[in-house]
C-alpha positions in Angstrom: -73.5 -168.4 135.0 -70.6 -170.4 136.3 -69.6 -171.2 139.8 -66.2 -169.9 140.9 -65.1 -173.4 141.8 -65.8 -174.7 138.3 -64.3 -171.6 136.5 -60.8 -172.5 137.2 -61.2 -176.1 135.9 -63.1 -174.8 132.9 -60.3 -172.3 132.1 -57.6 -175.0 132.4 -59.6 -177.3 130.0 -59.9 -174.4 127.6 -56.1 -173.9 127.6 -55.5 -177.6 127.3 -57.5 -177.6 124.0 -55.3 -175.0 122.5 -52.1 -177.1 122.9 -50.9 -179.1 119.9 -48.9 -182.4 119.8 -45.1 -182.2 119.1 -44.3 -183.2 115.5 -41.6 -185.9 115.0 -38.8 -185.1 112.6 -37.8 -187.8 110.1 -34.1 -188.5 109.1 -34.4 -186.5 105.9 -35.5 -183.4 107.8 -32.6 -183.9 110.3 -30.1 -184.1 107.4 -31.5 -180.8 105.9 -31.3 -179.1 109.3 -27.8 -180.4 109.7 -26.8 -178.9 106.4 -28.5 -175.6 107.1 -26.8 -175.3 110.6 -23.4 -176.3 109.1 -23.7 -173.6 106.6 -24.8 -171.0 109.2 -22.0 -171.9 111.6 -19.4 -171.9 108.9 -20.4 -168.4 107.6 -21.6 -167.0 110.9 -25.1 -166.4 109.5 -28.2 -165.9 111.7 -30.8 -168.7 111.9 -34.4 -169.0 113.0 -35.1 -171.9 115.2 -38.7 -173.1 115.7 -39.1 -175.3 118.7 -41.8 -176.9 120.7 -42.4 -176.2 124.3 -45.4 -176.9 126.5 -47.9 -177.5 123.7 -46.9 -174.4 121.6 -44.4 -173.5 119.0 -41.9 -170.8 119.7 -39.2 -169.1 117.6 -35.8 -167.7 118.4 -33.5 -165.9 116.0 -29.7 -165.7 116.3 -26.5 -167.3 115.6 -25.8 -170.9 116.6 -22.7 -170.5 118.8 -22.2 -174.3 119.3 -23.8 -177.7 119.7 -23.6 -179.2 123.1 -23.8 -183.0 122.5 -23.5 -183.8 126.2 -26.6 -181.9 127.2 -28.2 -182.3 123.7 -28.9 -178.7 123.0 -28.2 -175.8 120.7 -26.6 -172.6 122.2 -28.0 -169.7 120.3 -26.7 -166.1 120.7 -29.3 -163.4 119.7 -28.6 -160.0 118.2 -29.0 -158.5 121.7 -26.3 -160.9 122.9 -28.9 -163.0 124.9 -28.1 -166.7 125.1 -30.9 -169.2 124.4 -30.8 -173.0 124.7 -32.9 -175.2 122.5 -33.0 -179.0 123.2 -32.4 -181.3 120.3 -35.7 -183.2 120.9 -37.8 -180.0 120.8 -36.5 -178.7 117.5 -39.2 -178.3 114.8 -37.7 -176.2 112.0 -34.5 -174.4 111.2 -34.0 -171.9 108.4 -31.4 -169.3 107.5 -32.3 -165.6 107.8 
């Protein structure tokens, strides 16, 4: 039996344990992803972006419309014409579809 006051704290602690740390990419991985994105943007091919947000990994699939260096983010247009923004620092993996 758990008191209602402690239940909320217990649930938050449980959620916090599920979270993972963000992996850091090395220069070799960045070069590989740069090559993949260059090929995808040249031939207008769809790409799967895996990114880290709030302790979890998420995926978005679409065409990389352009890279915004000022805001440091990728602009991705999905098959349903939705626009997604992925920050450079949150990127974990990139692969061609």
